[in-house]
N, C-alpha and C positions, 0 to 999 in steps of 0.2 A: 480197243482197249476197255470197253464197256464188259465184253465177254469176259477177259482177263482178270478185270476187279471181280467180277462174281466169282470166278475161281479162287482168286486169291482170298476171298472172303469165308471161302470153305478150308481152304489147304493151309493158310497163313494163319488162322486164329490163333491155334497154339503158341506159333512164335510171338504174335501180337500180345498174348498175354504173359508170355515171359518177360518180353519188354518192359511192359507196364509195372511187373512185380520188382523189376530191377530199378527202374526210375522210382519206385517209392521206397524199396529198402535202401537204395542208396543215396536218397536224397537228391537226386541229378537234377540241376538246373537246365531250363531249356537249352541251353547251347550243349552242355554235356549231353543231353539226350539226344540231341542231332545227331552229335560225332557219334553215339552207339549206333543209331539206326544207318548212319551212312557207313560205317565200318561193316556191320552185318550185313547192307544190301550188297555192299562191294564183296565180301567174302563170297556169298551166295553165288553172285554173276559177277566174276571177275573181269570178262570180257565182252557180255552180252549188253551193251550200256543202257539200251531202252529198257529192258527188262529190269535191271538195275535201278532206273528212276521209278518205273512203275509200282516197284517193290516198295522204295524209299518213300514215296508219295503216300502209298494205302497205308503203311505203318504210321507215318506220321499224321495222316489225316485221321484215320481210326484211334489215334492217340489223343486226339482232340483238338489239333491244329488247322488253321485255316491253310490250305493247299491249294493249289491251282496246277493244272497240265498246260504245257505250251509245247509247239512243234515247230522246226525250222526244215522242210523237206520230210525227210524221213526221220528225223532225230528227236528225240521226246527229251523233254526235261521237265521236272518238277520247280513250281515256285512255292514259297512259303512267305505269308504275310508275317511282318515283324513289327513290335511295337515301336522298337527305335531306329532311327535312321542308322544304314550301313554305307558308311562312306566309301567312294572308289568300288562302288560294284551297282551294275545297273538294276534298274528295278521299272516295274510297271504298275500303274495305277490302276485298280479295277475296284469299284463298290464302295470307294471310300478307304482302302486300304493299299500299302504300298508292298508289292510282292518281288521279292528278290530270287534269283535265279540259284538254283542248287547246282546245277552244271555250270561251269565258266562258260562263258560265251558273249559274245555281243552282236548286235545286229538284229533284223526283224525276226518277231516271233509271233506266231498265230496263238491266241490264248483260247482255251476251251471254255464254253459258255455254259459247262454243266455246274449245277448247284453244290456248293461244297459240302462236304460231310460235316463240318463243323467251323466256329467262326474264331476261334482263338488266335490271337497272333503269338508269335514267338518274343518272348521277353527276355532280354540280355542281361537282365539285372541278376546280379548274386546276392543273395540272402545269407549265405554260409560260404564258408572255404571248401571246395571238394575235398573228400577223403578218398584219396587213393589208396590201393594196395601198397604193402611196402615192395620196395624194388630199389634201383639204383639211387644213391643219393649223392648230390653235389655238395662239397664242403667249400667254406668259405671262413678266412679269417679277417676281422675288420677292426682296425686301430685309427681311431679318427678324433678329433676333438676331447681327448683325454678318455675316450671310452672304447674299451676292447672288449672282444667276445669272438667264439667261434660258435657257428653254426651249419646245420645241414639242411638242404631243401631237397625234395624229390624231384627226380628228372621228369618223371610223369606230369607233375604239377607244371613244371616251366613248358613241356610241351604242350599241355592243355591251354596255358595262357597263349602259349604261341599262335595256337589255331585261331585264338579269339578275333572275330572281325573287328574292324576299325569302326566304331561306334562313338556314342556320346561321351565325353569325357568324364561325367559323373560315375557312368557305371563302374571305371576304374579307380575312380577317387572312394566311391561308396563300398566297394568291396571289402568284407572282412578278412583280415590277415589269415595265415595258413598257422597251423598248431606251432610248427617249427618256429616262427616268428615269435607267437605268444611265449613259447617255453623257452627259448634263448636270447632272443634279441630283447624282448619287453623286458625282462628282470635287469639286464645290464644300463637299459636307458632309464629305468625307474629309479635305480639306484643312484643314477649320477644327477637326476633333478629332485631327489628325497629332500624333502624341508625347505625348496624354495620357493618362493610367491609367483604368481602369474607369469610375471614380466622376465624373471631370471629364469624359470623353466622353460618358457617359449624360446627365449634367445639361446639355451642350451641346446634344445632339439632344432634350432634353426640354424645355428653354428655346425651342428652335426651333420645336418643333412648337405649345408654347403661344402663342406669338406668330404663327404661320402662318395659323391661321385663326378667323375671327371666330364666336363661338358664336351658332349659330341652330339651333332644332328642327327636326326633321325635318316636322312640320306647317305649319310656316310656310314653309320650302322648298319641299317637294314636295305637302304635303296629304295623305301617308302615310308611314308607317314605311319608312326605307330605311336601310341600311349601306353606306357608300360604299367602294368599292375607294381603294388610295392615289392612284393617278392623277387620281380624281374629287376627292380632297381638295385636290391640288396646283393642279387646273385652277380648282375652284370657289370655293376659299379660305375655306370657313366649313364647320360642321359641329357636330354635338351631341358628349355624350361619347363615344359609339360610336367615330365618325369619328376623333378624336382618339386613341383607344386603338388601334385598325388601325392608323393610320399610324406613330404611334410604336414600335408592336410590331415593325413591318415595318423601319424603320430602324435599330433596335438590334440585330436579328437580323443584318441584312445588314451593317451598317458596322462593329459591335463585335464581333458574333459572341457574343452571350450570350443565354442561355436567357430566355424571357418568358413570362409567364402573362397571360392574358385574365382580370379578375376581375368577376364579376358581383356587385354588393353593392346595399345599400341605405343611403342617408344620410339620416338624418332620417326613415325611412319611405318614401322615394322611390327608385324604381329607378336604378342608377347604373353605369356599366361605367369601367373603370379597368384600370391595370397593374400589375405588379410583376416584377423583373429581378434575376436570379440572378447576383450580384455576388460576386467571389473577396476583393476587398480589404476590411480591415477598418473596420467602418463603424457609428456608432450611429445607430439609426432603428427606424421601424417596419416590421415583418416580417411575412409570410407563410410558412407551413411546408406543402409540397407534397412528397407522396413522400419525406420525409426531408430535402429540400432546403429550404435558407433563401432566400427573395427579398425584395428590400427593395422597398416599395411606392413608385410612381412615378406620379404624378398629371398626364397631359399635357392636362387641360382646365383645372387652376388656371393662373393667371398667376404664381403666388409659389412653389409647391411645390417642393422639391428633392428629390433621391434619399433614399430614408428616410422621406418625410413623406407622410402619408397626404391632408392636407388638409382632412380634417373628422373631427371627435370620434365623432359617432356612426355609426359605420361596421360594417355588419353583413353578412359575406362569404356570399353565397348558391351560387356556383358558380364553380369556378376551370377553365379550359381552357389547357394548354400548346401554345401555337403552334409550329409547325414552322418 
């Protein structure tokens, strides 16, 4: 491996420079960059899995990410450190960092003791919506809560979001929406709340989200747990409580400019995700206190709850996250 790494340091340097140029010019987030390196390594070594893993690890490590190598018998795999937890994926703890396997697999793995070339963990946060080249677009017409519009979303963006690992919920909730949402969905929603006070505006968006998506569990839709980006909810028009909460929190922050909490709770002993909004107008209703401020409960999954209504009596808060 050491010999092969030295050879790559000579032969793959131009390739590395091209990758870094693309990362900077396209403002790729860390996960998008990982997908680029993965696709490139697979294209160069479609059947030589160990060479593919070594090239993947070399490019990631030399790009500044904290990687390790491991082996199971004669099979080589690369592991990368991540800033956030990636659920339902095996990891190894080393030197205070959590390393996740790039190549799928379970069971024992012998980790390399070599000194890492970089210490930066992969950061799964999105600070801007990925800008993909024009291509196939998927069209949708939406008509709910007296609000109607048409919009198109790039299939490449849907594919990218489908590849995103199952990680902390705030990653999906904090992600800025894409240009298609800003240019077609937001003008229609903004027009529907124009001139309304905070309570009426939030109620309008609450009713919109409640009527937008058919309730479906992740198990029935995907066969596994998945929290959707807002674009995915607009496209698939179905989701569970997590997806309703993520979408509603994004709309309220962007269109009304109010602070929102993601509320992890239990309803009659079952896990549930909902929201609470910090409203300055006087209002009687169910509230949650967070860092000295009062937030009013908003239940995006219910079809009848208004601002200040929890929707359920047996409601036990487990965790609060203020989304940006």
